[in-house]
C-alpha positions in Angstrom: -23.0 -2.1 11.2 -22.7 -5.4 9.4 -20.9 -6.9 6.4 -23.9 -8.2 4.6 -22.4 -10.2 1.7 -19.2 -11.3 0.1 -19.2 -11.9 -3.7 -16.4 -13.2 -5.9 -16.1 -12.7 -9.6 -15.6 -8.9 -9.9 -12.8 -7.0 -11.6 -9.4 -8.2 -10.3 -7.8 -4.8 -9.8 -5.1 -3.3 -7.5 -4.4 0.4 -7.1 -7.4 1.3 -9.1 -9.6 4.4 -8.6 -13.3 4.3 -8.0 -16.2 6.7 -7.4 -20.0 6.7 -7.3 -22.5 8.5 -9.5 -26.1 7.9 -8.5 -26.5 4.2 -7.8 -23.5 3.2 -10.0 -19.9 2.8 -9.0 -17.3 3.4 -11.7 -13.9 1.7 -11.3 -10.9 2.9 -13.5 -7.7 1.2 -14.3 -5.4 -0.4 -11.7 -3.3 -3.5 -12.4 -3.3 -7.3 -11.9 -0.2 -9.3 -11.1 1.1 -10.9 -14.3 -0.3 -8.3 -16.7 2.0 -6.3 -18.9 2.0 -2.8 -17.3 4.4 -1.4 -19.8 2.1 -1.4 -22.8 0.0 1.6 -23.7 -3.5 0.2 -23.8 -6.7 2.1 -23.1 -7.8 2.3 -19.4 -10.4 -0.3 -18.5 -13.7 0.9 -17.0 -15.9 -1.4 -14.8 -19.3 -0.4 -13.6 -21.2 -1.8 -10.6 -24.9 -1.5 -10.3 -25.3 -1.2 -6.5 -28.9 -2.2 -6.7 -28.3 -5.6 -8.3 -24.6 -6.0 -7.2 -23.7 -6.9 -10.8 -20.5 -5.8 -12.5 -20.2 -5.0 -16.2 -17.2 -4.0 -18.3 -17.7 -0.7 -20.1 -17.2 -0.9 -23.9 -14.9 2.2 -23.9 -12.3 -0.2 -22.3 -11.9 -1.9 -25.7 -11.2 1.2 -27.8 -7.7 1.0 -29.4 -5.5 3.4 -27.5 -3.1 4.5 -30.2 -6.0 5.5 -32.5 -7.5 7.6 -29.7 -4.6 8.7 -27.6 -5.6 12.3 -27.8 -8.7 11.6 -25.7 -8.2 8.2 -24.1 -6.2 7.7 -20.9 -3.8 4.7 -21.1 -4.2 2.0 -18.4 -2.5 3.0 -15.2 -2.3 2.7 -11.4 -1.9 5.1 -8.5 -4.2 7.7 -10.2 -7.2 9.5 -8.6 -10.8 10.0 -9.6 -13.3 12.6 -8.5 -16.9 13.4 -9.4 -18.1 16.8 -10.4 -21.7 16.9 -11.7 -22.2 14.0 -14.0 -18.6 13.8 -15.0 -15.6 11.9 -13.5 -12.2 13.4 -13.7 -9.1 11.2 -13.7 -5.7 12.7 -13.0 -2.2 11.3 -12.5 -1.1 7.7 -12.2 1.4 5.7 -14.1 2.2 2.5 -16.0 5.6 0.8 -15.7 7.1 3.2 -18.1 6.0 6.7 -17.1 3.6 8.8 -15.0 1.0 11.2 -16.4 -0.1 14.8 -15.8 -2.9 14.9 -18.4 -6.5 15.5 -17.2 -9.1 13.1 -18.5 -12.9 13.4 -18.2 -15.4 10.5 -18.4 -18.9 11.6 -19.2 -21.4 9.3 -17.4 -24.3 10.5 -19.6 -22.7 10.0 -23.0 -20.3 7.3 -21.9 -17.2 8.7 -23.5 -13.7 10.1 -22.7 -12.4 13.6 -23.4 -9.2 15.3 -22.4 -10.1 18.9 -21.5 -7.6 21.6 -22.2 -6.2 23.1 -19.0 -4.1 26.2 -18.2 -2.2 27.5 -15.2 0.5 25.9 -13.0 0.1 22.3 -13.9 1.5 19.9 -11.3 4.3 17.5 -12.2 3.2 14.0 -13.2 2.9 11.8 -10.2 1.2 8.7 -8.7 0.2 7.9 -5.1 -1.3 11.3 -4.5 -4.8 12.1 -3.3 -7.6 14.3 -4.8 -10.7 15.9 -3.1 -13.6 17.9 -4.4 -14.5 21.1 -2.6 -17.1 23.4 -4.4 -15.8 23.6 -8.0 -12.2 22.7 -7.1 -10.2 19.5 -7.2 -7.4 19.6 -4.6 -4.5 17.3 -4.9 -1.7 16.6 -2.4 1.5 14.6 -2.2 2.4 11.6 -4.3 5.6 10.6 -6.0 6.8 13.0 -8.7 8.7 11.2 -11.5 10.5 14.3 -12.9 11.9 15.4 -9.5 12.4 11.7 -8.4 11.0 12.7 -5.0 7.9 12.5 -2.8 5.8 15.7 -2.7 4.1 17.7 -0.1 2.6 20.5 -2.2 -1.0 21.4 -2.7 -2.6 22.3 -6.0 -6.2 22.8 -7.1 -7.9 22.7 -10.4 -10.8 25.0 -11.0 -13.2 22.7 -12.8 -15.3 25.6 -14.2 -12.3 27.5 -15.7 -10.1 24.4 -16.2 -7.2 26.3 -14.6 -4.6 24.9 -12.3 -3.4 26.8 -9.2 -0.5 26.3 -6.8 -1.6 26.8 -3.2 0.7 28.8 -1.0 -0.2 26.9 2.2 0.6 28.2 5.6 1.4 26.2 8.7 4.0 23.5 9.1 2.1 20.9 7.2 2.5 17.1 6.8 5.8 15.7 5.6 6.3 14.3 2.1 4.4 11.1 1.4 2.5 8.9 -1.0 -0.4 6.5 -0.8 -2.0 8.4 2.1 -5.8 9.2 2.2 -7.6 12.5 2.3 -11.3 13.3 2.7 -13.2 16.6 2.6 -15.7 17.3 5.5 -17.4 20.6 5.4 -14.6 23.1 4.6 -11.6 21.0 5.7 -9.5 18.3 4.2 -8.4 15.6 6.6 -5.2 13.6 5.8 -4.1 10.4 7.4 -1.2 7.9 6.9 0.9 7.3 3.8 4.5 6.3 3.2 7.1 9.0 3.8 10.9 9.2 3.9 13.4 10.6 6.4 17.1 11.1 6.1 19.5 9.5 8.5 23.2 10.5 9.0 24.6 7.1 8.4 27.4 6.0 6.0 25.3 3.0 4.9 21.8 4.3 4.8 20.6 7.7 3.6 16.8 7.4 3.4 14.4 5.2 5.3 10.6 4.8 5.0 8.3 6.3 7.6 4.7 5.5 8.5 3.1 8.3 10.6 -0.2 8.0 12.3 -0.6 11.8 12.7 -3.9 13.3 11.5 -3.6 16.6 9.5 -6.3 19.2 8.7 -6.2 21.6 5.8 -8.5 24.6 6.2 -9.8 25.4 2.7 -10.7 29.0 3.5 -7.4 30.0 5.0 -5.2 27.4 3.2 -3.6 26.5 6.5 -2.3 23.2 7.7 -2.8 22.1 11.3 -1.8 18.9 13.1 -4.9 17.6 14.8 -4.6 16.7 18.5 -6.6 13.5 18.7 -7.7 11.1 21.4 -9.1 7.5 21.5 -8.1 4.4 19.5 -5.5 5.9 17.3 -4.7 3.6 14.3 -1.1 2.8 13.6 0.6 4.4 10.6 -0.1 2.7 7.2 -0.3 3.3 3.5 -2.5 2.1 0.7 -5.5 2.0 3.0 -9.0 3.4 2.1 -10.9 6.3 3.5 -14.5 7.5 3.2 -17.0 9.8 4.9 -20.3 8.8 6.4 -22.6 11.0 8.5 -19.9 13.7 8.9 -17.2 11.2 10.2 -14.1 9.9 8.5 -13.5 6.2 8.3 -10.3 4.3 7.3 -10.0 0.6 6.4 -7.1 -1.8 5.9 -3.7 -0.8 4.5 -0.1 -1.9 5.0 2.9 -1.0 7.2 6.2 -2.2 5.7 8.2 -1.6 8.9 5.9 -4.0 10.7 5.5 -6.3 7.7 1.8 -6.2 8.3 -1.5 -5.8 6.4 -4.6 -4.7 8.1 -8.4 -5.3 7.9 -9.4 -3.0 10.8 -11.9 -0.2 10.6 -11.6 3.1 12.4 -13.8 6.1 12.8 -12.6 9.7 13.3 -15.1 12.3 14.7 -14.2 15.9 13.7 -16.6 17.2 16.4 -15.0 15.1 19.2 -11.5 15.0 17.7 -11.5 11.3 18.6 -10.6 8.0 16.9 -12.7 4.9 17.6 -12.0 1.4 16.5 -15.2 -0.1 15.1 -16.4 -3.6 15.8 -18.6 -4.9 12.9 -20.7 -8.0 12.4 -20.7 -10.4 9.6 -17.9 -11.7 7.4 -15.0 -9.2 7.8 -12.8 -8.8 4.7 -9.3 -10.3 4.9 -6.3 -8.1 5.5 -5.5 -6.2 2.3 -4.2 -3.0 0.8 -4.8 -1.0 -2.4 -8.5 -1.8 -2.4 -11.3 0.7 -3.1 -14.1 1.6 -0.6 -17.0 3.6 -2.1 -20.0 4.8 -0.2 -23.5 4.7 -1.8 -26.3 5.6 0.6 -25.6 3.8 3.9 -23.5 1.1 2.3 -19.8 0.8 1.6 -18.7 -1.3 -1.3 -15.2 -2.6 -0.8 -13.5 -4.4 -3.8 -10.2 -5.4 -5.1 -6.8 -5.0 -3.5 -4.0 -7.4 -2.6 -3.1 -9.6 0.4 -0.1 -11.7 1.5 -0.1 -15.4 0.7 -0.2 -17.7 3.7 3.2 -18.5 5.3 4.8 -15.3 3.8 3.8 -12.9 6.5 7.2 -12.2 8.2 8.9 -8.9 9.0 11.9 -8.3 6.7 10.7 -10.6 3.9 10.2 -9.2 0.5 6.4 -9.4 0.5 5.9 -7.8 -2.9 6.4 -11.1 -4.6 4.2 -13.0 -2.2 0.8 -11.4 -2.8 -2.5 -12.5 -4.1 -4.8 -10.1 -6.0 -8.5 -10.0 -5.2 -11.6 -9.9 -7.5 -14.1 -10.0 -4.6 -16.5 -7.5 -3.1 -17.7 -7.0 0.4 -20.6 -4.7 1.3 -20.8 -3.0 4.7 -24.2 -1.7 5.7 -24.3 1.0 8.3 -28.0 0.4 9.1 -29.2 -2.9 7.6 -32.9 -3.2 7.2 -34.9 -6.1 8.6 -35.3 -7.2 5.0 -31.6 -7.4 4.5 -31.0 -9.2 7.8 -33.7 -11.7 6.9 -32.0 -12.5 3.6 -28.8 -13.1 5.5 -30.5 -15.6 7.7 -32.0 -17.4 4.7 -28.5 -17.7 3.3 -26.8 -18.7 6.5 -29.3 -21.5 7.4 -30.0 -22.5 3.8 -33.7 -22.0 4.2 -36.2 -22.8 1.4 -36.9 -19.6 -0.5 -39.4 -21.1 -3.0 -42.4 -19.5 -1.3 -41.0 -16.0 -1.5 -42.2 -13.4 -4.0 -40.2 -13.4 -7.3 -38.7 -10.0 -6.5 -37.4 -11.1 -3.2 -36.0 -14.3 -4.7 -34.2 -12.2 -7.4 -32.8 -9.9 -4.7 -31.6 -12.9 -2.7 -30.0 -14.3 -5.8 -28.2 -11.1 -6.6 -27.0 -10.7 -3.0 -25.3 -14.1 -2.9 -24.5 -15.1 -6.5 -20.9 -14.5 -7.7 -20.4 -12.0 -10.5 -19.5 -12.8 -14.1 -18.4 -9.8 -15.9 -19.8 -9.1 -19.4 -19.5 -6.2 -21.8 -22.8 -4.4 -22.0 -23.5 -1.7 -24.5 -24.8 1.2 -22.4 -27.7 3.5 -23.3 -27.2 7.3 -23.6 -28.0 8.0 -20.0 -26.5 7.1 -16.7 -29.6 5.3 -15.5 
């Protein structure tokens, strides 16, 4: 397992949402420090070709929002994205004015937005929740509800065939309220880890404090039952704003932040549902710096990690207001679970600055793509996903 390349020049985004369709990764929204996050502008869409490692900005990003506000999502952060067929569904999130409960659909064939009409028990607008696909359902959990001014612990699902929302009467004790946790679906279960919660303390000066649990929870999708998983091994500490993905039936988490410790992370952990065991993973290559609010998207045997935010040097102290001491990233790291000899050889050529002039043109082009920084351009797409 090796980090095979590190490329600058991608979209500088924090708290965005990203998914893969075929060999392309679609990244939606997010913010960048210094931008005006109170304006209602159309959500930006960036597309990564995972074959060439090149980013492009999708032209729908430049449509005027107020002329198309019935079908266009405004730019936001803390939202979720899921894939169903050749469509991507965006739900939730907020800008600095308000949160959103409208469902939006991005069609990867026709490259356009729609806002499908939904019925049923629509969840309150929120951000910092999670969403998972199981069969034809999108399950959401947790997040921060603006209307109730509280963190949530409820489960809803949207039937993507009927476009009908349902409240799930879950059994079991279940996880506490939280936001910016992660969930993944493995077979017929959703696994939940981390997040920022709150607890009440009987104290005349303090009513609520943040909590960061490292418990692992399992939601059985057939019985709608929560269970706390009894785990062994290298259990990661509690955190929020980390990333999670599934490879070969196992759950992986990367990075994140714990405000009580004043610490960002760049560690990688694997959870095995068959062994009920956590394992800290040692990787080779250039490990990404400590960060949170990044995206990790799996395509084949490779994980594409991009964006997020990290503390500036000399501002990494417990008790300090670190929110004003962060640097946003526009870089991308690629983790290869089983790098080929070809990939390893290209890494050696780069590391030792070997002469590549005798290589075939196709290998020289791949080598260039693998190690040349990105420069984002707007490209008018064709009528198919490619």
